[in-house]
mmCIF file as gemmi writes it, N, C-alpha and C atoms, coordinates in Angstrom:
data_model
loop_
_atom_site.group_PDB
_atom_site.id
_atom_site.type_symbol
_atom_site.label_atom_id
_atom_site.label_alt_id
_atom_site.label_comp_id
_atom_site.label_asym_id
_atom_site.label_entity_id
_atom_site.label_seq_id
_atom_site.pdbx_PDB_ins_code
_atom_site.Cartn_x
_atom_site.Cartn_y
_atom_site.Cartn_z
_atom_site.occupancy
_atom_site.B_iso_or_equiv
_atom_site.pdbx_formal_charge
_atom_site.auth_seq_id
_atom_site.auth_asym_id
_atom_site.pdbx_PDB_model_num
ATOM 1 N N . UNK Axp A 1 ? -18.047 8.929 74.879 1 0 ? 1 A 1
ATOM 2 C CA . UNK Axp A 1 ? -16.798 9.656 75.017 1 0 ? 1 A 1
ATOM 3 C C . UNK Axp A 1 ? -16.59 9.927 76.503 1 0 ? 1 A 1
ATOM 4 N N . UNK Axp A 2 ? -15.379 9.714 76.993 1 0 ? 2 A 1
ATOM 5 C CA . UNK Axp A 2 ? -15.102 9.972 78.408 1 0 ? 2 A 1
ATOM 6 C C . UNK Axp A 2 ? -15.343 11.438 78.768 1 0 ? 2 A 1
ATOM 7 N N . UNK Axp A 3 ? -15.832 11.655 79.994 1 0 ? 3 A 1
ATOM 8 C CA . UNK Axp A 3 ? -16.163 13.012 80.437 1 0 ? 3 A 1
ATOM 9 C C . UNK Axp A 3 ? -14.97 13.953 80.413 1 0 ? 3 A 1
ATOM 10 N N . UNK Axp A 4 ? -13.787 13.463 80.788 1 0 ? 4 A 1
ATOM 11 C CA . UNK Axp A 4 ? -12.638 14.38 80.835 1 0 ? 4 A 1
ATOM 12 C C . UNK Axp A 4 ? -12.289 14.889 79.443 1 0 ? 4 A 1
ATOM 13 N N . UNK Axp A 5 ? -12.547 14.091 78.424 1 0 ? 5 A 1
ATOM 14 C CA . UNK Axp A 5 ? -12.28 14.544 77.053 1 0 ? 5 A 1
ATOM 15 C C . UNK Axp A 5 ? -13.343 15.552 76.636 1 0 ? 5 A 1
ATOM 16 N N . UNK Axp A 6 ? -14.595 15.293 76.996 1 0 ? 6 A 1
ATOM 17 C CA . UNK Axp A 6 ? -15.657 16.248 76.673 1 0 ? 6 A 1
ATOM 18 C C . UNK Axp A 6 ? -15.365 17.602 77.312 1 0 ? 6 A 1
ATOM 19 N N . UNK Axp A 7 ? -14.965 17.567 78.586 1 0 ? 7 A 1
ATOM 20 C CA . UNK Axp A 7 ? -14.669 18.815 79.293 1 0 ? 7 A 1
ATOM 21 C C . UNK Axp A 7 ? -13.5 19.543 78.644 1 0 ? 7 A 1
ATOM 22 N N . UNK Axp A 8 ? -12.476 18.805 78.305 1 0 ? 8 A 1
ATOM 23 C CA . UNK Axp A 8 ? -11.311 19.421 77.671 1 0 ? 8 A 1
ATOM 24 C C . UNK Axp A 8 ? -11.688 20.01 76.323 1 0 ? 8 A 1
ATOM 25 N N . UNK Axp A 9 ? -12.515 19.292 75.592 1 0 ? 9 A 1
ATOM 26 C CA . UNK Axp A 9 ? -12.934 19.76 74.275 1 0 ? 9 A 1
ATOM 27 C C . UNK Axp A 9 ? -13.749 21.037 74.395 1 0 ? 9 A 1
ATOM 28 N N . UNK Axp A 10 ? -14.66 21.074 75.332 1 0 ? 10 A 1
ATOM 29 C CA . UNK Axp A 10 ? -15.491 22.253 75.51 1 0 ? 10 A 1
ATOM 30 C C . UNK Axp A 10 ? -14.68 23.423 76.051 1 0 ? 10 A 1
ATOM 31 N N . UNK Axp A 11 ? -13.701 23.145 76.869 1 0 ? 11 A 1
ATOM 32 C CA . UNK Axp A 11 ? -12.892 24.206 77.466 1 0 ? 11 A 1
ATOM 33 C C . UNK Axp A 11 ? -11.945 24.836 76.459 1 0 ? 11 A 1
ATOM 34 N N . UNK Axp A 12 ? -11.614 24.115 75.445 1 0 ? 12 A 1
ATOM 35 C CA . UNK Axp A 12 ? -10.613 24.606 74.491 1 0 ? 12 A 1
ATOM 36 C C . UNK Axp A 12 ? -11.179 24.593 73.083 1 0 ? 12 A 1
ATOM 37 N N . UNK Axp A 13 ? -11.749 25.696 72.657 1 0 ? 13 A 1
ATOM 38 C CA . UNK Axp A 13 ? -12.324 25.746 71.318 1 0 ? 13 A 1
ATOM 39 C C . UNK Axp A 13 ? -11.247 25.642 70.254 1 0 ? 13 A 1
ATOM 40 N N . UNK Axp A 14 ? -10.029 25.88 70.622 1 0 ? 14 A 1
ATOM 41 C CA . UNK Axp A 14 ? -8.927 25.738 69.676 1 0 ? 14 A 1
ATOM 42 C C . UNK Axp A 14 ? -8.806 24.316 69.162 1 0 ? 14 A 1
ATOM 43 N N . UNK Axp A 15 ? -9.322 23.382 69.912 1 0 ? 15 A 1
ATOM 44 C CA . UNK Axp A 15 ? -9.3 21.986 69.493 1 0 ? 15 A 1
ATOM 45 C C . UNK Axp A 15 ? -10.02 21.815 68.169 1 0 ? 15 A 1
ATOM 46 N N . UNK Axp A 16 ? -10.999 22.639 67.935 1 0 ? 16 A 1
ATOM 47 C CA . UNK Axp A 16 ? -11.766 22.549 66.696 1 0 ? 16 A 1
ATOM 48 C C . UNK Axp A 16 ? -10.906 22.828 65.477 1 0 ? 16 A 1
ATOM 49 N N . UNK Axp A 17 ? -9.814 23.535 65.674 1 0 ? 17 A 1
ATOM 50 C CA . UNK Axp A 17 ? -8.955 23.875 64.558 1 0 ? 17 A 1
ATOM 51 C C . UNK Axp A 17 ? -7.743 22.955 64.436 1 0 ? 17 A 1
ATOM 52 N N . UNK Axp A 18 ? -7.695 21.929 65.28 1 0 ? 18 A 1
ATOM 53 C CA . UNK Axp A 18 ? -6.595 20.977 65.179 1 0 ? 18 A 1
ATOM 54 C C . UNK Axp A 18 ? -6.711 20.193 63.882 1 0 ? 18 A 1
ATOM 55 N N . UNK Axp A 19 ? -5.592 19.823 63.359 1 0 ? 19 A 1
ATOM 56 C CA . UNK Axp A 19 ? -5.612 18.978 62.174 1 0 ? 19 A 1
ATOM 57 C C . UNK Axp A 19 ? -6.016 17.568 62.577 1 0 ? 19 A 1
ATOM 58 N N . UNK Axp A 20 ? -6.462 16.819 61.616 1 0 ? 20 A 1
ATOM 59 C CA . UNK Axp A 20 ? -6.846 15.434 61.873 1 0 ? 20 A 1
ATOM 60 C C . UNK Axp A 20 ? -5.677 14.656 62.461 1 0 ? 20 A 1
ATOM 61 N N . UNK Axp A 21 ? -4.49 14.921 61.946 1 0 ? 21 A 1
ATOM 62 C CA . UNK Axp A 21 ? -3.307 14.213 62.435 1 0 ? 21 A 1
ATOM 63 C C . UNK Axp A 21 ? -3.042 14.53 63.904 1 0 ? 21 A 1
ATOM 64 N N . UNK Axp A 22 ? -3.204 15.79 64.269 1 0 ? 22 A 1
ATOM 65 C CA . UNK Axp A 22 ? -2.949 16.202 65.65 1 0 ? 22 A 1
ATOM 66 C C . UNK Axp A 22 ? -3.978 15.58 66.589 1 0 ? 22 A 1
ATOM 67 N N . UNK Axp A 23 ? -5.237 15.561 66.165 1 0 ? 23 A 1
ATOM 68 C CA . UNK Axp A 23 ? -6.277 14.93 66.981 1 0 ? 23 A 1
ATOM 69 C C . UNK Axp A 23 ? -5.925 13.465 67.203 1 0 ? 23 A 1
ATOM 70 N N . UNK Axp A 24 ? -5.561 12.783 66.118 1 0 ? 24 A 1
ATOM 71 C CA . UNK Axp A 24 ? -5.214 11.368 66.22 1 0 ? 24 A 1
ATOM 72 C C . UNK Axp A 24 ? -4.01 11.171 67.138 1 0 ? 24 A 1
ATOM 73 N N . UNK Axp A 25 ? -3.037 12.051 67.032 1 0 ? 25 A 1
ATOM 74 C CA . UNK Axp A 25 ? -1.826 11.969 67.86 1 0 ? 25 A 1
ATOM 75 C C . UNK Axp A 25 ? -2.17 12.089 69.347 1 0 ? 25 A 1
ATOM 76 N N . UNK Axp A 26 ? -3.013 13.045 69.688 1 0 ? 26 A 1
ATOM 77 C CA . UNK Axp A 26 ? -3.41 13.244 71.087 1 0 ? 26 A 1
ATOM 78 C C . UNK Axp A 26 ? -4.173 12.028 71.6 1 0 ? 26 A 1
ATOM 79 N N . UNK Axp A 27 ? -5.095 11.523 70.805 1 0 ? 27 A 1
ATOM 80 C CA . UNK Axp A 27 ? -5.894 10.364 71.211 1 0 ? 27 A 1
ATOM 81 C C . UNK Axp A 27 ? -5.011 9.125 71.346 1 0 ? 27 A 1
ATOM 82 N N . UNK Axp A 28 ? -4.088 8.931 70.407 1 0 ? 28 A 1
ATOM 83 C CA . UNK Axp A 28 ? -3.17 7.789 70.489 1 0 ? 28 A 1
ATOM 84 C C . UNK Axp A 28 ? -2.356 7.839 71.78 1 0 ? 28 A 1
ATOM 85 N N . UNK Axp A 29 ? -1.954 9.02 72.17 1 0 ? 29 A 1
ATOM 86 C CA . UNK Axp A 29 ? -1.182 9.19 73.406 1 0 ? 29 A 1
ATOM 87 C C . UNK Axp A 29 ? -2.029 8.799 74.622 1 0 ? 29 A 1
ATOM 88 N N . UNK Axp A 30 ? -3.311 9.151 74.6 1 0 ? 30 A 1
ATOM 89 C CA . UNK Axp A 30 ? -4.207 8.774 75.702 1 0 ? 30 A 1
ATOM 90 C C . UNK Axp A 30 ? -4.383 7.258 75.765 1 0 ? 30 A 1
ATOM 91 N N . UNK Axp A 31 ? -4.455 6.609 74.599 1 0 ? 31 A 1
ATOM 92 C CA . UNK Axp A 31 ? -4.562 5.145 74.558 1 0 ? 31 A 1
ATOM 93 C C . UNK Axp A 31 ? -3.284 4.533 75.109 1 0 ? 31 A 1
ATOM 94 N N . UNK Axp A 32 ? -2.151 5.067 74.678 1 0 ? 32 A 1
ATOM 95 C CA . UNK Axp A 32 ? -0.856 4.553 75.125 1 0 ? 32 A 1
ATOM 96 C C . UNK Axp A 32 ? -0.726 4.648 76.649 1 0 ? 32 A 1
ATOM 97 N N . UNK Axp A 33 ? -1.237 5.726 77.218 1 0 ? 33 A 1
ATOM 98 C CA . UNK Axp A 33 ? -1.168 5.919 78.67 1 0 ? 33 A 1
ATOM 99 C C . UNK Axp A 33 ? -2.22 5.085 79.403 1 0 ? 33 A 1
ATOM 100 N N . UNK Axp A 34 ? -3.118 4.464 78.643 1 0 ? 34 A 1
ATOM 101 C CA . UNK Axp A 34 ? -4.16 3.644 79.248 1 0 ? 34 A 1
ATOM 102 C C . UNK Axp A 34 ? -5.328 4.451 79.792 1 0 ? 34 A 1
ATOM 103 N N . UNK Axp A 35 ? -5.422 5.709 79.391 1 0 ? 35 A 1
ATOM 104 C CA . UNK Axp A 35 ? -6.5 6.564 79.89 1 0 ? 35 A 1
ATOM 105 C C . UNK Axp A 35 ? -7.818 6.315 79.158 1 0 ? 35 A 1
ATOM 106 N N . UNK Axp A 36 ? -7.741 5.799 77.931 1 0 ? 36 A 1
ATOM 107 C CA . UNK Axp A 36 ? -8.944 5.423 77.19 1 0 ? 36 A 1
ATOM 108 C C . UNK Axp A 36 ? -8.652 4.141 76.419 1 0 ? 36 A 1
ATOM 109 N N . UNK Axp A 37 ? -9.728 3.439 76.025 1 0 ? 37 A 1
ATOM 110 C CA . UNK Axp A 37 ? -9.574 2.2 75.259 1 0 ? 37 A 1
ATOM 111 C C . UNK Axp A 37 ? -9.501 2.524 73.767 1 0 ? 37 A 1
ATOM 112 N N . UNK Axp A 38 ? -9.143 1.511 72.983 1 0 ? 38 A 1
ATOM 113 C CA . UNK Axp A 38 ? -9.097 1.675 71.525 1 0 ? 38 A 1
ATOM 114 C C . UNK Axp A 38 ? -10.475 2.071 70.985 1 0 ? 38 A 1
ATOM 115 N N . UNK Axp A 39 ? -11.512 1.416 71.505 1 0 ? 39 A 1
ATOM 116 C CA . UNK Axp A 39 ? -12.872 1.711 71.054 1 0 ? 39 A 1
ATOM 117 C C . UNK Axp A 39 ? -13.227 3.161 71.378 1 0 ? 39 A 1
ATOM 118 N N . UNK Axp A 40 ? -12.929 3.583 72.603 1 0 ? 40 A 1
ATOM 119 C CA . UNK Axp A 40 ? -13.199 4.972 72.992 1 0 ? 40 A 1
ATOM 120 C C . UNK Axp A 40 ? -12.413 5.937 72.107 1 0 ? 40 A 1
ATOM 121 N N . UNK Axp A 41 ? -11.206 5.535 71.753 1 0 ? 41 A 1
ATOM 122 C CA . UNK Axp A 41 ? -10.364 6.381 70.904 1 0 ? 41 A 1
ATOM 123 C C . UNK Axp A 41 ? -11.012 6.582 69.537 1 0 ? 41 A 1
ATOM 124 N N . UNK Axp A 42 ? -11.465 5.484 68.916 1 0 ? 42 A 1
ATOM 125 C CA . UNK Axp A 42 ? -12.113 5.586 67.606 1 0 ? 42 A 1
ATOM 126 C C . UNK Axp A 42 ? -13.357 6.468 67.676 1 0 ? 42 A 1
ATOM 127 N N . UNK Axp A 43 ? -14.171 6.228 68.708 1 0 ? 43 A 1
ATOM 128 C CA . UNK Axp A 43 ? -15.393 7.02 68.872 1 0 ? 43 A 1
ATOM 129 C C . UNK Axp A 43 ? -15.066 8.494 69.111 1 0 ? 43 A 1
ATOM 130 N N . UNK Axp A 44 ? -14.051 8.729 69.92 1 0 ? 44 A 1
ATOM 131 C CA . UNK Axp A 44 ? -13.659 10.1 70.25 1 0 ? 44 A 1
ATOM 132 C C . UNK Axp A 44 ? -13.138 10.826 69.025 1 0 ? 44 A 1
ATOM 133 N N . UNK Axp A 45 ? -12.295 10.162 68.243 1 0 ? 45 A 1
ATOM 134 C CA . UNK Axp A 45 ? -11.753 10.783 67.03 1 0 ? 45 A 1
ATOM 135 C C . UNK Axp A 45 ? -12.886 11.135 66.072 1 0 ? 45 A 1
ATOM 136 N N . UNK Axp A 46 ? -13.799 10.204 65.868 1 0 ? 46 A 1
ATOM 137 C CA . UNK Axp A 46 ? -14.927 10.461 64.962 1 0 ? 46 A 1
ATOM 138 C C . UNK Axp A 46 ? -15.777 11.622 65.476 1 0 ? 46 A 1
ATOM 139 N N . UNK Axp A 47 ? -16.035 11.636 66.771 1 0 ? 47 A 1
ATOM 140 C CA . UNK Axp A 47 ? -16.845 12.694 67.369 1 0 ? 47 A 1
ATOM 141 C C . UNK Axp A 47 ? -16.14 14.048 67.266 1 0 ? 47 A 1
ATOM 142 N N . UNK Axp A 48 ? -14.855 14.073 67.557 1 0 ? 48 A 1
ATOM 143 C CA . UNK Axp A 48 ? -14.105 15.33 67.488 1 0 ? 48 A 1
ATOM 144 C C . UNK Axp A 48 ? -14.021 15.862 66.06 1 0 ? 48 A 1
ATOM 145 N N . UNK Axp A 49 ? -13.851 14.969 65.107 1 0 ? 49 A 1
ATOM 146 C CA . UNK Axp A 49 ? -13.808 15.403 63.705 1 0 ? 49 A 1
ATOM 147 C C . UNK Axp A 49 ? -15.131 16.043 63.303 1 0 ? 49 A 1
ATOM 148 N N . UNK Axp A 50 ? -16.225 15.394 63.693 1 0 ? 50 A 1
ATOM 149 C CA . UNK Axp A 50 ? -17.552 15.918 63.35 1 0 ? 50 A 1
ATOM 150 C C . UNK Axp A 50 ? -17.793 17.266 64.023 1 0 ? 50 A 1
ATOM 151 N N . UNK Axp A 51 ? -17.459 17.362 65.296 1 0 ? 51 A 1
ATOM 152 C CA . UNK Axp A 51 ? -17.653 18.625 66.018 1 0 ? 51 A 1
ATOM 153 C C . UNK Axp A 51 ? -16.744 19.714 65.459 1 0 ? 51 A 1
ATOM 154 N N . UNK Axp A 52 ? -15.554 19.331 65.05 1 0 ? 52 A 1
ATOM 155 C CA . UNK Axp A 52 ? -14.623 20.29 64.463 1 0 ? 52 A 1
ATOM 156 C C . UNK Axp A 52 ? -15.189 20.858 63.167 1 0 ? 52 A 1
ATOM 157 N N . UNK Axp A 53 ? -15.728 19.988 62.317 1 0 ? 53 A 1
ATOM 158 C CA . UNK Axp A 53 ? -16.329 20.439 61.057 1 0 ? 53 A 1
ATOM 159 C C . UNK Axp A 53 ? -17.492 21.382 61.321 1 0 ? 53 A 1
ATOM 160 N N . UNK Axp A 54 ? -18.33 21.007 62.275 1 0 ? 54 A 1
ATOM 161 C CA . UNK Axp A 54 ? -19.5 21.824 62.606 1 0 ? 54 A 1
ATOM 162 C C . UNK Axp A 54 ? -19.062 23.189 63.155 1 0 ? 54 A 1
ATOM 163 N N . UNK Axp A 55 ? -18.089 23.183 64.043 1 0 ? 55 A 1
ATOM 164 C CA . UNK Axp A 55 ? -17.608 24.431 64.641 1 0 ? 55 A 1
ATOM 165 C C . UNK Axp A 55 ? -17 25.341 63.578 1 0 ? 55 A 1
ATOM 166 N N . UNK Axp A 56 ? -16.201 24.768 62.7 1 0 ? 56 A 1
ATOM 167 C CA . UNK Axp A 56 ? -15.585 25.56 61.632 1 0 ? 56 A 1
ATOM 168 C C . UNK Axp A 56 ? -16.649 26.194 60.747 1 0 ? 56 A 1
ATOM 169 N N . UNK Axp A 57 ? -17.673 25.416 60.404 1 0 ? 57 A 1
ATOM 170 C CA . UNK Axp A 57 ? -18.752 25.939 59.558 1 0 ? 57 A 1
ATOM 171 C C . UNK Axp A 57 ? -19.469 27.084 60.26 1 0 ? 57 A 1
ATOM 172 N N . UNK Axp A 58 ? -19.768 26.899 61.542 1 0 ? 58 A 1
ATOM 173 C CA . UNK Axp A 58 ? -20.434 27.954 62.31 1 0 ? 58 A 1
ATOM 174 C C . UNK Axp A 58 ? -19.57 29.211 62.37 1 0 ? 58 A 1
ATOM 175 N N . UNK Axp A 59 ? -18.27 29.039 62.569 1 0 ? 59 A 1
ATOM 176 C CA . UNK Axp A 59 ? -17.368 30.191 62.642 1 0 ? 59 A 1
ATOM 177 C C . UNK Axp A 59 ? -17.29 30.906 61.298 1 0 ? 59 A 1
ATOM 178 N N . UNK Axp A 60 ? -17.273 30.152 60.215 1 0 ? 60 A 1
ATOM 179 C CA . UNK Axp A 60 ? -17.257 30.77 58.884 1 0 ? 60 A 1
ATOM 180 C C . UNK Axp A 60 ? -18.524 31.581 58.654 1 0 ? 60 A 1
ATOM 181 N N . UNK Axp A 61 ? -19.67 31.02 59.055 1 0 ? 61 A 1
ATOM 182 C CA . UNK Axp A 61 ? -20.942 31.729 58.89 1 0 ? 61 A 1
ATOM 183 C C . UNK Axp A 61 ? -20.98 32.996 59.733 1 0 ? 61 A 1
ATOM 184 N N . UNK Axp A 62 ? -20.519 32.897 60.975 1 0 ? 62 A 1
ATOM 185 C CA . UNK Axp A 62 ? -20.487 34.076 61.85 1 0 ? 62 A 1
ATOM 186 C C . UNK Axp A 62 ? -19.556 35.141 61.294 1 0 ? 62 A 1
ATOM 187 N N . UNK Axp A 63 ? -18.392 34.711 60.842 1 0 ? 63 A 1
ATOM 188 C CA . UNK Axp A 63 ? -17.423 35.655 60.289 1 0 ? 63 A 1
ATOM 189 C C . UNK Axp A 63 ? -17.995 36.357 59.07 1 0 ? 63 A 1
ATOM 190 N N . UNK Axp A 64 ? -18.655 35.591 58.213 1 0 ? 64 A 1
ATOM 191 C CA . UNK Axp A 64 ? -19.255 36.181 57.014 1 0 ? 64 A 1
ATOM 192 C C . UNK Axp A 64 ? -20.305 37.221 57.391 1 0 ? 64 A 1
ATOM 193 N N . UNK Axp A 65 ? -21.134 36.914 58.39 1 0 ? 65 A 1
ATOM 194 C CA . UNK Axp A 65 ? -22.151 37.869 58.837 1 0 ? 65 A 1
ATOM 195 C C . UNK Axp A 65 ? -21.504 39.14 59.386 1 0 ? 65 A 1
ATOM 196 N N . UNK Axp A 66 ? -20.453 38.976 60.165 1 0 ? 66 A 1
ATOM 197 C CA . UNK Axp A 66 ? -19.771 40.132 60.75 1 0 ? 66 A 1
ATOM 198 C C . UNK Axp A 66 ? -19.162 40.999 59.658 1 0 ? 66 A 1
ATOM 199 N N . UNK Axp A 67 ? -18.455 40.371 58.728 1 0 ? 67 A 1
ATOM 200 C CA . UNK Axp A 67 ? -17.812 41.121 57.644 1 0 ? 67 A 1
ATOM 201 C C . UNK Axp A 67 ? -18.863 41.82 56.787 1 0 ? 67 A 1
ATOM 202 N N . UNK Axp A 68 ? -19.939 41.118 56.474 1 0 ? 68 A 1
ATOM 203 C CA . UNK Axp A 68 ? -21.016 41.718 55.684 1 0 ? 68 A 1
ATOM 204 C C . UNK Axp A 68 ? -21.599 42.925 56.41 1 0 ? 68 A 1
ATOM 205 N N . UNK Axp A 69 ? -21.805 42.798 57.705 1 0 ? 69 A 1
ATOM 206 C CA . UNK Axp A 69 ? -22.325 43.904 58.499 1 0 ? 69 A 1
ATOM 207 C C . UNK Axp A 69 ? -21.386 45.097 58.501 1 0 ? 69 A 1
ATOM 208 N N . UNK Axp A 70 ? -20.102 44.832 58.634 1 0 ? 70 A 1
ATOM 209 C CA . UNK Axp A 70 ? -19.108 45.912 58.621 1 0 ? 70 A 1
ATOM 210 C C . UNK Axp A 70 ? -19.102 46.601 57.268 1 0 ? 70 A 1
ATOM 211 N N . UNK Axp A 71 ? -19.114 45.829 56.2 1 0 ? 71 A 1
ATOM 212 C CA . UNK Axp A 71 ? -19.109 46.415 54.859 1 0 ? 71 A 1
ATOM 213 C C . UNK Axp A 71 ? -20.365 47.244 54.62 1 0 ? 71 A 1
ATOM 214 N N . UNK Axp A 72 ? -21.507 46.757 55.092 1 0 ? 72 A 1
ATOM 215 C CA . UNK Axp A 72 ? -22.752 47.527 54.967 1 0 ? 72 A 1
ATOM 216 C C . UNK Axp A 72 ? -22.65 48.836 55.737 1 0 ? 72 A 1
ATOM 217 N N . UNK Axp A 73 ? -22.116 48.748 56.945 1 0 ? 73 A 1
ATOM 218 C CA . UNK Axp A 73 ? -21.96 49.929 57.796 1 0 ? 73 A 1
ATOM 219 C C . UNK Axp A 73 ? -21.05 50.968 57.137 1 0 ? 73 A 1
ATOM 220 N N . UNK Axp A 74 ? -20.051 50.502 56.417 1 0 ? 74 A 1
ATOM 221 C CA . UNK Axp A 74 ? -19.118 51.399 55.732 1 0 ? 74 A 1
ATOM 222 C C . UNK Axp A 74 ? -19.624 51.818 54.351 1 0 ? 74 A 1
ATOM 223 N N . UNK Axp A 75 ? -20.828 51.375 54.006 1 0 ? 75 A 1
ATOM 224 C CA . UNK Axp A 75 ? -21.439 51.678 52.704 1 0 ? 75 A 1
ATOM 225 C C . UNK Axp A 75 ? -20.621 51.162 51.521 1 0 ? 75 A 1
ATOM 226 N N . UNK Axp A 76 ? -19.98 50.029 51.695 1 0 ? 76 A 1
ATOM 227 C CA . UNK Axp A 76 ? -19.241 49.395 50.606 1 0 ? 76 A 1
ATOM 228 C C . UNK Axp A 76 ? -20.254 48.622 49.766 1 0 ? 76 A 1
ATOM 229 N N . UNK Axp A 77 ? -20.313 48.885 48.464 1 0 ? 77 A 1
ATOM 230 C CA . UNK Axp A 77 ? -21.305 48.194 47.632 1 0 ? 77 A 1
ATOM 231 C C . UNK Axp A 77 ? -21.001 46.698 47.508 1 0 ? 77 A 1
ATOM 232 N N . UNK Axp A 78 ? -22.073 45.932 47.381 1 0 ? 78 A 1
ATOM 233 C CA . UNK Axp A 78 ? -21.922 44.489 47.199 1 0 ? 78 A 1
ATOM 234 C C . UNK Axp A 78 ? -21.557 44.203 45.746 1 0 ? 78 A 1
ATOM 235 N N . UNK Axp A 79 ? -21.216 42.964 45.471 1 0 ? 79 A 1
ATOM 236 C CA . UNK Axp A 79 ? -20.887 42.559 44.108 1 0 ? 79 A 1
ATOM 237 C C . UNK Axp A 79 ? -22.09 42.778 43.188 1 0 ? 79 A 1
ATOM 238 N N . UNK Axp A 80 ? -23.266 42.45 43.68 1 0 ? 80 A 1
ATOM 239 C CA . UNK Axp A 80 ? -24.492 42.634 42.892 1 0 ? 80 A 1
ATOM 240 C C . UNK Axp A 80 ? -24.7 44.115 42.588 1 0 ? 80 A 1
ATOM 241 N N . UNK Axp A 81 ? -24.522 44.956 43.597 1 0 ? 81 A 1
ATOM 242 C CA . UNK Axp A 81 ? -24.687 46.398 43.39 1 0 ? 81 A 1
ATOM 243 C C . UNK Axp A 81 ? -23.672 46.931 42.385 1 0 ? 81 A 1
ATOM 244 N N . UNK Axp A 82 ? -22.44 46.443 42.46 1 0 ? 82 A 1
ATOM 245 C CA . UNK Axp A 82 ? -21.418 46.872 41.5 1 0 ? 82 A 1
ATOM 246 C C . UNK Axp A 82 ? -21.776 46.445 40.083 1 0 ? 82 A 1
ATOM 247 N N . UNK Axp A 83 ? -22.319 45.247 39.942 1 0 ? 83 A 1
ATOM 248 C CA . UNK Axp A 83 ? -22.745 44.773 38.623 1 0 ? 83 A 1
ATOM 249 C C . UNK Axp A 83 ? -23.872 45.652 38.077 1 0 ? 83 A 1
ATOM 250 N N . UNK Axp A 84 ? -24.809 46.021 38.953 1 0 ? 84 A 1
ATOM 251 C CA . UNK Axp A 84 ? -25.905 46.896 38.528 1 0 ? 84 A 1
ATOM 252 C C . UNK Axp A 84 ? -25.369 48.254 38.075 1 0 ? 84 A 1
ATOM 253 N N . UNK Axp A 85 ? -24.425 48.794 38.819 1 0 ? 85 A 1
ATOM 254 C CA . UNK Axp A 85 ? -23.814 50.082 38.452 1 0 ? 85 A 1
ATOM 255 C C . UNK Axp A 85 ? -23.097 49.959 37.111 1 0 ? 85 A 1
ATOM 256 N N . UNK Axp A 86 ? -22.391 48.853 36.935 1 0 ? 86 A 1
ATOM 257 C CA . UNK Axp A 86 ? -21.663 48.621 35.684 1 0 ? 86 A 1
ATOM 258 C C . UNK Axp A 86 ? -22.636 48.583 34.501 1 0 ? 86 A 1
ATOM 259 N N . UNK Axp A 87 ? -23.741 47.868 34.666 1 0 ? 87 A 1
ATOM 260 C CA . UNK Axp A 87 ? -24.744 47.773 33.599 1 0 ? 87 A 1
ATOM 261 C C . UNK Axp A 87 ? -25.337 49.144 33.282 1 0 ? 87 A 1
ATOM 262 N N . UNK Axp A 88 ? -25.655 49.91 34.313 1 0 ? 88 A 1
ATOM 263 C CA . UNK Axp A 88 ? -26.207 51.255 34.1 1 0 ? 88 A 1
ATOM 264 C C . UNK Axp A 88 ? -25.205 52.145 33.374 1 0 ? 88 A 1
ATOM 265 N N . UNK Axp A 89 ? -23.938 52.043 33.753 1 0 ? 89 A 1
ATOM 266 C CA . UNK Axp A 89 ? -22.89 52.841 33.117 1 0 ? 89 A 1
ATOM 267 C C . UNK Axp A 89 ? -22.753 52.47 31.641 1 0 ? 89 A 1
ATOM 268 N N . UNK Axp A 90 ? -22.784 51.167 31.357 1 0 ? 90 A 1
ATOM 269 C CA . UNK Axp A 90 ? -22.682 50.719 29.967 1 0 ? 90 A 1
ATOM 270 C C . UNK Axp A 90 ? -23.856 51.241 29.142 1 0 ? 90 A 1
ATOM 271 N N . UNK Axp A 91 ? -25.061 51.221 29.712 1 0 ? 91 A 1
ATOM 272 C CA . UNK Axp A 91 ? -26.235 51.747 29.012 1 0 ? 91 A 1
ATOM 273 C C . UNK Axp A 91 ? -26.079 53.242 28.752 1 0 ? 91 A 1
ATOM 274 N N . UNK Axp A 92 ? -25.595 53.965 29.751 1 0 ? 92 A 1
ATOM 275 C CA . UNK Axp A 92 ? -25.39 55.408 29.586 1 0 ? 92 A 1
ATOM 276 C C . UNK Axp A 92 ? -24.342 55.698 28.513 1 0 ? 92 A 1
ATOM 277 N N . UNK Axp A 93 ? -23.27 54.9 28.519 1 0 ? 93 A 1
ATOM 278 C CA . UNK Axp A 93 ? -22.218 55.088 27.512 1 0 ? 93 A 1
ATOM 279 C C . UNK Axp A 93 ? -22.774 54.832 26.114 1 0 ? 93 A 1
ATOM 280 N N . UNK Axp A 94 ? -23.568 53.782 25.97 1 0 ? 94 A 1
ATOM 281 C CA . UNK Axp A 94 ? -24.149 53.461 24.661 1 0 ? 94 A 1
ATOM 282 C C . UNK Axp A 94 ? -25.114 54.55 24.213 1 0 ? 94 A 1
ATOM 283 N N . UNK Axp A 95 ? -25.933 55.028 25.126 1 0 ? 95 A 1
ATOM 284 C CA . UNK Axp A 95 ? -26.882 56.088 24.742 1 0 ? 95 A 1
ATOM 285 C C . UNK Axp A 95 ? -26.138 57.379 24.416 1 0 ? 95 A 1
ATOM 286 N N . UNK Axp A 96 ? -25.018 57.627 25.044 1 0 ? 96 A 1
ATOM 287 C CA . UNK Axp A 96 ? -24.199 58.803 24.742 1 0 ? 96 A 1
ATOM 288 C C . UNK Axp A 96 ? -23.528 58.685 23.393 1 0 ? 96 A 1
ATOM 289 N N . UNK Axp A 97 ? -23.169 57.479 22.984 1 0 ? 97 A 1
ATOM 290 C CA . UNK Axp A 97 ? -22.531 57.256 21.685 1 0 ? 97 A 1
ATOM 291 C C . UNK Axp A 97 ? -23.513 57.538 20.554 1 0 ? 97 A 1
ATOM 292 N N . UNK Axp A 98 ? -24.76 57.209 20.756 1 0 ? 98 A 1
ATOM 293 C CA . UNK Axp A 98 ? -25.774 57.429 19.719 1 0 ? 98 A 1
ATOM 294 C C . UNK Axp A 98 ? -26.049 58.917 19.505 1 0 ? 98 A 1
ATOM 295 N N . UNK Axp A 99 ? -25.835 59.737 20.492 1 0 ? 99 A 1
ATOM 296 C CA . UNK Axp A 99 ? -26.09 61.17 20.401 1 0 ? 99 A 1
ATOM 297 C C . UNK Axp A 99 ? -25.002 61.879 19.616 1 0 ? 99 A 1
ATOM 298 N N . UNK Axp A 100 ? -23.824 61.323 19.612 1 0 ? 100 A 1
ATOM 299 C CA . UNK Axp A 100 ? -22.693 61.993 18.956 1 0 ? 100 A 1
ATOM 300 C C . UNK Axp A 100 ? -22.711 61.865 17.476 1 0 ? 100 A 1
């Protein structure tokens, strides 16, 4: 991949969120201008798609960790904890019904 594309890609993380069509459009324009060859274009598109997928996955994981941390800090129960509470409540309700 040409260095100027690598630098541009690293400088602009927003590129990771470009659609496949937009990536292809930008690369096609570079080919049209003669700044890269067809082969470089194919390699660049494949590389950018792969890096985009990886970046998106990393961002999703980071976001999930942040949100989980915030919810823990706010003492918001998890789905598992809510299920446990629900089960305990159902048991208490059943044991209360038998007493009546």
